[in-house]
N, CA, C and O atoms as a GROMACS GRO file, in nm:
protein
  376
    1MET      N    1  -3.285  -2.119  -3.015
    1MET     CA    2  -3.134  -2.036  -3.080
    1MET      C    3  -3.160  -1.867  -2.939
    1MET      O    4  -3.255  -1.788  -2.942
    2ASN      N    5  -3.092  -1.866  -2.881
    2ASN     CA    6  -3.106  -1.779  -2.769
    2ASN      C    7  -3.109  -1.610  -2.903
    2ASN      O    8  -3.086  -1.586  -3.022
    3ILE      N    9  -3.138  -1.562  -2.817
    3ILE     CA   10  -3.146  -1.378  -2.848
    3ILE      C   11  -3.040  -1.309  -2.776
    3ILE      O   12  -3.004  -1.330  -2.660
    4ILE      N   13  -2.994  -1.219  -2.864
    4ILE     CA   14  -2.900  -1.160  -2.894
    4ILE      C   15  -2.917  -1.030  -2.871
    4ILE      O   16  -2.949  -0.965  -2.970
    5GLU      N   17  -2.900  -0.944  -2.726
    5GLU     CA   18  -2.926  -0.806  -2.696
    5GLU      C   19  -2.828  -0.699  -2.705
    5GLU      O   20  -2.720  -0.677  -2.650
    6LEU      N   21  -2.895  -0.643  -2.786
    6LEU     CA   22  -2.741  -0.539  -2.866
    6LEU      C   23  -2.832  -0.399  -2.821
    6LEU      O   24  -2.951  -0.407  -2.790
    7ILE      N   25  -2.780  -0.312  -2.821
    7ILE     CA   26  -2.745  -0.150  -2.776
    7ILE      C   27  -2.695  -0.052  -2.862
    7ILE      O   28  -2.611   0.030  -2.825
    8LEU      N   29  -2.758  -0.057  -3.010
    8LEU     CA   30  -2.694   0.070  -3.044
    8LEU      C   31  -2.728   0.239  -3.033
    8LEU      O   32  -2.834   0.300  -3.047
    9TYR      N   33  -2.623   0.274  -3.008
    9TYR     CA   34  -2.605   0.446  -2.946
    9TYR      C   35  -2.555   0.498  -3.095
    9TYR      O   36  -2.459   0.483  -3.171
   10SER      N   37  -2.728   0.595  -3.089
   10SER     CA   38  -2.721   0.667  -3.227
   10SER      C   39  -2.808   0.806  -3.249
   10SER      O   40  -2.868   0.851  -3.152
   11LYS      N   41  -2.813   0.855  -3.337
   11LYS     CA   42  -2.897   1.022  -3.352
   11LYS      C   43  -2.966   1.020  -3.466
   11LYS      O   44  -2.926   0.962  -3.567
   12PRO      N   45  -3.060   1.075  -3.459
   12PRO     CA   46  -3.176   1.082  -3.585
   12PRO      C   47  -3.034   1.143  -3.691
   12PRO      O   48  -2.938   1.212  -3.656
   13GLY      N   49  -3.080   1.067  -3.886
   13GLY     CA   50  -2.983   1.129  -3.932
   13GLY      C   51  -2.867   1.097  -3.936
   13GLY      O   52  -2.791   1.166  -4.002
   14CYS      N   53  -2.831   1.013  -3.885
   14CYS     CA   54  -2.692   0.926  -3.881
   14CYS      C   55  -2.692   0.810  -3.990
   14CYS      O   56  -2.729   0.694  -3.975
   15HIS      N   57  -2.637   0.877  -4.112
   15HIS     CA   58  -2.625   0.763  -4.198
   15HIS      C   59  -2.557   0.656  -4.199
   15HIS      O   60  -2.612   0.565  -4.260
   16LEU      N   61  -2.371   0.610  -4.114
   16LEU     CA   62  -2.356   0.530  -4.022
   16LEU      C   63  -2.442   0.472  -3.942
   16LEU      O   64  -2.482   0.358  -3.963
   17CYS      N   65  -2.482   0.545  -3.838
   17CYS     CA   66  -2.583   0.443  -3.785
   17CYS      C   67  -2.725   0.386  -3.849
   17CYS      O   68  -2.793   0.284  -3.835
   18GLU      N   69  -2.730   0.472  -3.906
   18GLU     CA   70  -2.890   0.392  -3.978
   18GLU      C   71  -2.802   0.241  -4.119
   18GLU      O   72  -2.871   0.140  -4.133
   19GLY      N   73  -2.721   0.244  -4.168
   19GLY     CA   74  -2.626   0.165  -4.226
   19GLY      C   75  -2.627   0.085  -4.149
   19GLY      O   76  -2.678  -0.022  -4.182
   20LEU      N   77  -2.571   0.099  -4.013
   20LEU     CA   78  -2.527  -0.016  -3.959
   20LEU      C   79  -2.659  -0.140  -3.850
   20LEU      O   80  -2.657  -0.259  -3.819
   21GLN      N   81  -2.804   0.031  -3.816
   21GLN     CA   82  -2.917  -0.059  -3.777
   21GLN      C   83  -2.986  -0.175  -3.885
   21GLN      O   84  -3.024  -0.286  -3.848
   22GLU      N   85  -2.995  -0.111  -4.066
   22GLU     CA   86  -3.028  -0.180  -4.145
   22GLU      C   87  -2.958  -0.314  -4.135
   22GLU      O   88  -3.032  -0.400  -4.091
   23LYS      N   89  -2.807  -0.365  -4.171
   23LYS     CA   90  -2.747  -0.451  -4.137
   23LYS      C   91  -2.777  -0.576  -4.058
   23LYS      O   92  -2.783  -0.691  -4.100
   24LEU      N   93  -2.794  -0.531  -3.933
   24LEU     CA   94  -2.810  -0.580  -3.802
   24LEU      C   95  -2.957  -0.652  -3.812
   24LEU      O   96  -2.986  -0.745  -3.738
   25LYS      N   97  -3.046  -0.600  -3.910
   25LYS     CA   98  -3.207  -0.663  -3.916
   25LYS      C   99  -3.185  -0.765  -4.038
   25LYS      O  100  -3.266  -0.848  -4.080
   26GLN      N  101  -3.078  -0.743  -4.078
   26GLN     CA  102  -3.065  -0.794  -4.220
   26GLN      C  103  -3.028  -0.953  -4.159
   26GLN      O  104  -3.084  -1.053  -4.204
   27ILE      N  105  -2.945  -0.957  -4.073
   27ILE     CA  106  -2.918  -1.106  -4.015
   27ILE      C  107  -3.039  -1.213  -4.006
   27ILE      O  108  -3.147  -1.197  -3.951
   28LYS      N  109  -3.001  -1.307  -4.063
   28LYS     CA  110  -3.126  -1.422  -4.055
   28LYS      C  111  -3.088  -1.558  -3.983
   28LYS      O  112  -3.176  -1.638  -3.951
   29THR      N  113  -2.924  -1.588  -3.953
   29THR     CA  114  -2.913  -1.686  -3.896
   29THR      C  115  -2.897  -1.696  -3.705
   29THR      O  116  -2.862  -1.798  -3.647
   30LEU      N  117  -2.936  -1.551  -3.629
   30LEU     CA  118  -2.859  -1.504  -3.515
   30LEU      C  119  -3.020  -1.417  -3.494
   30LEU      O  120  -3.088  -1.334  -3.554
   31ASN      N  121  -3.024  -1.489  -3.381
   31ASN     CA  122  -3.176  -1.356  -3.297
   31ASN      C  123  -3.098  -1.292  -3.239
   31ASN      O  124  -3.005  -1.340  -3.175
   32VAL      N  125  -3.129  -1.148  -3.255
   32VAL     CA  126  -3.101  -1.021  -3.293
   32VAL      C  127  -3.211  -0.920  -3.243
   32VAL      O  128  -3.313  -0.899  -3.309
   33ASN      N  129  -3.175  -0.838  -3.083
   33ASN     CA  130  -3.313  -0.780  -3.083
   33ASN      C  131  -3.242  -0.657  -3.001
   33ASN      O  132  -3.189  -0.643  -2.891
   34ILE      N  133  -3.268  -0.576  -3.116
   34ILE     CA  134  -3.160  -0.416  -3.091
   34ILE      C  135  -3.230  -0.302  -3.038
   34ILE      O  136  -3.330  -0.270  -3.101
   35GLU      N  137  -3.203  -0.236  -2.940
   35GLU     CA  138  -3.228  -0.132  -2.851
   35GLU      C  139  -3.173  -0.050  -2.913
   35GLU      O  140  -3.067  -0.098  -2.952
   36ILE      N  141  -3.191   0.096  -2.962
   36ILE     CA  142  -3.180   0.212  -3.012
   36ILE      C  143  -3.166   0.358  -2.923
   36ILE      O  144  -3.244   0.452  -2.910
   37ARG      N  145  -3.040   0.332  -2.875
   37ARG     CA  146  -3.089   0.489  -2.775
   37ARG      C  147  -3.020   0.593  -2.855
   37ARG      O  148  -2.899   0.605  -2.877
   38ASP      N  149  -3.106   0.657  -2.889
   38ASP     CA  150  -3.077   0.767  -2.920
   38ASP      C  151  -3.003   0.905  -2.815
   38ASP      O  152  -3.068   0.954  -2.722
   39ILE      N  153  -2.863   0.951  -2.849
   39ILE     CA  154  -2.800   1.019  -2.801
   39ILE      C  155  -2.813   1.150  -2.744
   39ILE      O  156  -2.751   1.209  -2.656
   40THR      N  157  -2.928   1.186  -2.831
   40THR     CA  158  -2.943   1.403  -2.818
   40THR      C  159  -3.079   1.351  -2.740
   40THR      O  160  -3.168   1.426  -2.780
   41ILE      N  161  -3.117   1.288  -2.677
   41ILE     CA  162  -3.221   1.323  -2.555
   41ILE      C  163  -3.182   1.256  -2.443
   41ILE      O  164  -3.262   1.176  -2.397
   42ARG      N  165  -3.016   1.280  -2.358
   42ARG     CA  166  -2.964   1.234  -2.289
   42ARG      C  167  -2.846   1.291  -2.309
   42ARG      O  168  -2.764   1.250  -2.391
   43ASP      N  169  -2.829   1.412  -2.218
   43ASP     CA  170  -2.712   1.459  -2.241
   43ASP      C  171  -2.560   1.382  -2.144
   43ASP      O  172  -2.448   1.431  -2.155
   44ASP      N  173  -2.588   1.257  -2.054
   44ASP     CA  174  -2.442   1.170  -2.059
   44ASP      C  175  -2.421   1.106  -2.162
   44ASP      O  176  -2.302   1.080  -2.185
   45TRP      N  177  -2.534   1.052  -2.267
   45TRP     CA  178  -2.492   0.930  -2.402
   45TRP      C  179  -2.456   1.074  -2.459
   45TRP      O  180  -2.390   1.024  -2.550
   46PHE      N  181  -2.446   1.179  -2.477
   46PHE     CA  182  -2.412   1.285  -2.599
   46PHE      C  183  -2.299   1.311  -2.561
   46PHE      O  184  -2.218   1.260  -2.637
   47GLN      N  185  -2.238   1.382  -2.456
   47GLN     CA  186  -2.144   1.385  -2.400
   47GLN      C  187  -2.023   1.241  -2.430
   47GLN      O  188  -1.902   1.245  -2.453
   48ALA      N  189  -2.121   1.119  -2.415
   48ALA     CA  190  -2.001   0.997  -2.399
   48ALA      C  191  -1.973   0.930  -2.552
   48ALA      O  192  -1.890   0.844  -2.583
   49TYR      N  193  -2.076   1.003  -2.639
   49TYR     CA  194  -2.080   0.904  -2.779
   49TYR      C  195  -2.108   1.032  -2.923
   49TYR      O  196  -2.121   0.997  -3.040
   50GLN      N  197  -2.111   1.154  -2.883
   50GLN     CA  198  -2.106   1.277  -2.994
   50GLN      C  199  -2.010   1.241  -3.125
   50GLN      O  200  -2.023   1.269  -3.245
   51TYR      N  201  -1.873   1.141  -3.026
   51TYR     CA  202  -1.862   1.169  -3.180
   51TYR      C  203  -1.794   1.010  -3.222
   51TYR      O  204  -1.705   0.978  -3.301
   52GLU      N  205  -1.830   0.979  -3.184
   52GLU     CA  206  -1.830   0.787  -3.228
   52GLU      C  207  -1.969   0.741  -3.230
   52GLU      O  208  -1.937   0.622  -3.231
   53ILE      N  209  -2.064   0.737  -3.232
   53ILE     CA  210  -2.143   0.688  -3.327
   53ILE      C  211  -2.127   0.666  -3.412
   53ILE      O  212  -2.061   0.735  -3.489
   54PRO      N  213  -2.197   0.528  -3.447
   54PRO     CA  214  -2.273   0.453  -3.412
   54PRO      C  215  -2.195   0.334  -3.312
   54PRO      O  216  -2.117   0.247  -3.351
   55VAL      N  217  -2.234   0.358  -3.192
   55VAL     CA  218  -2.178   0.275  -3.101
   55VAL      C  219  -2.246   0.178  -3.050
   55VAL      O  220  -2.348   0.203  -2.985
   56LEU      N  221  -2.184  -0.005  -3.077
   56LEU     CA  222  -2.244  -0.120  -3.064
   56LEU      C  223  -2.214  -0.193  -2.953
   56LEU      O  224  -2.102  -0.243  -2.944
   57TYR      N  225  -2.329  -0.215  -2.829
   57TYR     CA  226  -2.321  -0.270  -2.678
   57TYR      C  227  -2.390  -0.449  -2.668
   57TYR      O  228  -2.489  -0.484  -2.732
   58GLN      N  229  -2.326  -0.527  -2.591
   58GLN     CA  230  -2.416  -0.614  -2.604
   58GLN      C  231  -2.420  -0.607  -2.458
   58GLN      O  232  -2.327  -0.603  -2.377
   59LYS      N  233  -2.582  -0.605  -2.438
   59LYS     CA  234  -2.620  -0.623  -2.339
   59LYS      C  235  -2.688  -0.730  -2.237
   59LYS      O  236  -2.804  -0.736  -2.276
   60TRP      N  237  -2.677  -0.798  -2.149
   60TRP     CA  238  -2.752  -0.932  -2.052
   60TRP      C  239  -2.756  -0.861  -1.904
   60TRP      O  240  -2.678  -0.796  -1.834
   61GLY      N  241  -2.868  -0.900  -1.899
   61GLY     CA  242  -2.932  -0.826  -1.793
   61GLY      C  243  -2.880  -0.700  -1.804
   61GLY      O  244  -2.873  -0.640  -1.910
   62LYS      N  245  -2.821  -0.634  -1.639
   62LYS     CA  246  -2.756  -0.539  -1.660
   62LYS      C  247  -2.671  -0.452  -1.668
   62LYS      O  248  -2.653  -0.331  -1.651
   63TYR      N  249  -2.594  -0.594  -1.718
   63TYR     CA  250  -2.456  -0.527  -1.772
   63TYR      C  251  -2.481  -0.562  -1.952
   63TYR      O  252  -2.546  -0.629  -2.032
   64GLU      N  253  -2.325  -0.412  -1.929
   64GLU     CA  254  -2.361  -0.394  -2.085
   64GLU      C  255  -2.183  -0.402  -2.142
   64GLU      O  256  -2.111  -0.307  -2.111
   65LYS      N  257  -2.143  -0.483  -2.199
   65LYS     CA  258  -2.061  -0.473  -2.325
   65LYS      C  259  -2.005  -0.430  -2.455
   65LYS      O  260  -2.039  -0.491  -2.556
   66ILE      N  261  -1.924  -0.333  -2.461
   66ILE     CA  262  -1.838  -0.336  -2.582
   66ILE      C  263  -1.840  -0.388  -2.678
   66ILE      O  264  -1.799  -0.504  -2.682
   67ILE      N  265  -1.889  -0.323  -2.799
   67ILE     CA  266  -1.845  -0.423  -2.944
   67ILE      C  267  -1.747  -0.310  -2.986
   67ILE      O  268  -1.766  -0.189  -2.996
   68PRO      N  269  -1.576  -0.426  -3.020
   68PRO     CA  270  -1.574  -0.287  -3.104
   68PRO      C  271  -1.611  -0.246  -3.192
   68PRO      O  272  -1.687  -0.306  -3.268
   69ARG      N  273  -1.541  -0.066  -3.217
   69ARG     CA  274  -1.598  -0.040  -3.350
   69ARG      C  275  -1.580  -0.130  -3.473
   69ARG      O  276  -1.488  -0.205  -3.503
   70LEU      N  277  -1.730  -0.091  -3.555
   70LEU     CA  278  -1.752  -0.181  -3.665
   70LEU      C  279  -1.716  -0.031  -3.807
   70LEU      O  280  -1.736   0.090  -3.806
   71SER      N  281  -1.646  -0.142  -3.926
   71SER     CA  282  -1.684  -0.057  -3.981
   71SER      C  283  -1.740  -0.029  -4.096
   71SER      O  284  -1.727  -0.114  -4.184
   72PRO      N  285  -1.800   0.068  -4.119
   72PRO     CA  286  -1.931   0.102  -4.204
   72PRO      C  287  -1.969   0.030  -4.313
   72PRO      O  288  -2.082  -0.004  -4.350
   73ARG      N  289  -1.796  -0.001  -4.387
   73ARG     CA  290  -1.846  -0.146  -4.521
   73ARG      C  291  -1.856  -0.267  -4.475
   73ARG      O  292  -1.860  -0.340  -4.574
   74LEU      N  293  -1.862  -0.318  -4.396
   74LEU     CA  294  -1.836  -0.472  -4.366
   74LEU      C  295  -2.000  -0.468  -4.424
   74LEU      O  296  -2.098  -0.394  -4.430
   75SER      N  297  -1.944  -0.621  -4.465
   75SER     CA  298  -2.120  -0.694  -4.546
   75SER      C  299  -2.161  -0.724  -4.430
   75SER      O  300  -2.129  -0.679  -4.320
   76VAL      N  301  -2.236  -0.804  -4.461
   76VAL     CA  302  -2.384  -0.843  -4.384
   76VAL      C  303  -2.368  -0.973  -4.294
   76VAL      O  304  -2.408  -0.993  -4.179
   77PRO      N  305  -2.284  -1.074  -4.401
   77PRO     CA  306  -2.184  -1.162  -4.315
   77PRO      C  307  -2.084  -1.183  -4.254
   77PRO      O  308  -2.057  -1.261  -4.162
   78LYS      N  309  -1.999  -1.074  -4.335
   78LYS     CA  310  -1.872  -1.041  -4.205
   78LYS      C  311  -1.905  -0.950  -4.084
   78LYS      O  312  -1.796  -0.935  -4.028
   79LEU      N  313  -2.014  -0.871  -4.003
   79LEU     CA  314  -2.066  -0.816  -3.972
   79LEU      C  315  -2.139  -0.988  -3.842
   79LEU      O  316  -2.100  -1.005  -3.726
   80GLU      N  317  -2.221  -1.061  -3.899
   80GLU     CA  318  -2.235  -1.138  -3.818
   80GLU      C  319  -2.151  -1.241  -3.820
   80GLU      O  320  -2.206  -1.343  -3.779
   81GLN      N  321  -2.011  -1.260  -3.859
   81GLN     CA  322  -1.893  -1.324  -3.798
   81GLN      C  323  -1.812  -1.224  -3.694
   81GLN      O  324  -1.722  -1.252  -3.616
   82ILE      N  325  -1.860  -1.129  -3.715
   82ILE     CA  326  -1.830  -1.014  -3.579
   82ILE      C  327  -1.914  -1.062  -3.466
   82ILE      O  328  -1.863  -1.037  -3.357
   83LEU      N  329  -1.991  -1.104  -3.461
   83LEU     CA  330  -2.106  -1.109  -3.350
   83LEU      C  331  -2.109  -1.231  -3.267
   83LEU      O  332  -2.134  -1.250  -3.148
   84LEU      N  333  -2.061  -1.338  -3.403
   84LEU     CA  334  -2.023  -1.418  -3.356
   84LEU      C  335  -1.880  -1.463  -3.261
   84LEU      O  336  -1.865  -1.571  -3.205
   85LYS      N  337  -1.795  -1.364  -3.262
   85LYS     CA  338  -1.687  -1.408  -3.193
   85LYS      C  339  -1.649  -1.309  -3.019
   85LYS      O  340  -1.582  -1.311  -2.916
   86TYR      N  341  -1.780  -1.212  -3.116
   86TYR     CA  342  -1.741  -1.150  -2.988
   86TYR      C  343  -1.865  -1.134  -2.886
   86TYR      O  344  -1.863  -1.146  -2.764
   87VAL      N  345  -1.960  -1.108  -2.961
   87VAL     CA  346  -2.067  -1.176  -2.853
   87VAL      C  347  -2.104  -1.326  -2.796
   87VAL      O  348  -2.169  -1.343  -2.693
   88LEU      N  349  -2.057  -1.426  -2.873
   88LEU     CA  350  -2.101  -1.514  -2.841
   88LEU      C  351  -1.969  -1.624  -2.808
   88LEU      O  352  -1.986  -1.744  -2.784
   89GLY      N  353  -1.840  -1.555  -2.810
   89GLY     CA  354  -1.725  -1.609  -2.830
   89GLY      C  355  -1.692  -1.748  -2.918
   89GLY      O  356  -1.622  -1.838  -2.870
   90GLN      N  357  -1.749  -1.756  -3.047
   90GLN     CA  358  -1.754  -1.848  -3.119
   90GLN      C  359  -1.658  -1.792  -3.238
   90GLN      O  360  -1.655  -1.674  -3.270
   91GLU      N  361  -1.574  -1.901  -3.301
   91GLU     CA  362  -1.535  -1.844  -3.466
   91GLU      C  363  -1.578  -1.935  -3.518
   91GLU      O  364  -1.594  -2.054  -3.491
   92GLU      N  365  -1.608  -1.844  -3.634
   92GLU     CA  366  -1.607  -1.918  -3.784
   92GLU      C  367  -1.615  -2.021  -3.832
   92GLU      O  368  -1.528  -2.022  -3.919
   93GLN      N  369  -1.690  -2.160  -3.832
   93GLN     CA  370  -1.670  -2.267  -3.840
   93GLN      C  371  -1.640  -2.296  -4.026
   93GLN      O  372  -1.711  -2.280  -4.125
   94LYS      N  373  -1.517  -2.340  -4.007
   94LYS     CA  374  -1.434  -2.341  -4.239
   94LYS      C  375  -1.465  -2.521  -4.220
   94LYS      O  376  -1.441  -2.598  -4.314
   0.00000   0.00000   0.00000
């Protein structure tokens, strides 16, 4: 199984960020590696994301592709379905 490389722009004390990070860790059917980027350590990240966090990107090589904003109320299975769609280009099989 391929590793899905994700970048989560976050900041300390952000409950939405912590919630998304916890849900990403709960995904068992995908091999997810999460890099957490604290926007408070770089001014360019802070300026770009201060009103938008959590922001999730897919990373492959030197490229990054934003994943559309996720609802904080998403269940773990729904989050997994969205990752399959946007990251792997797959729809849920029924």
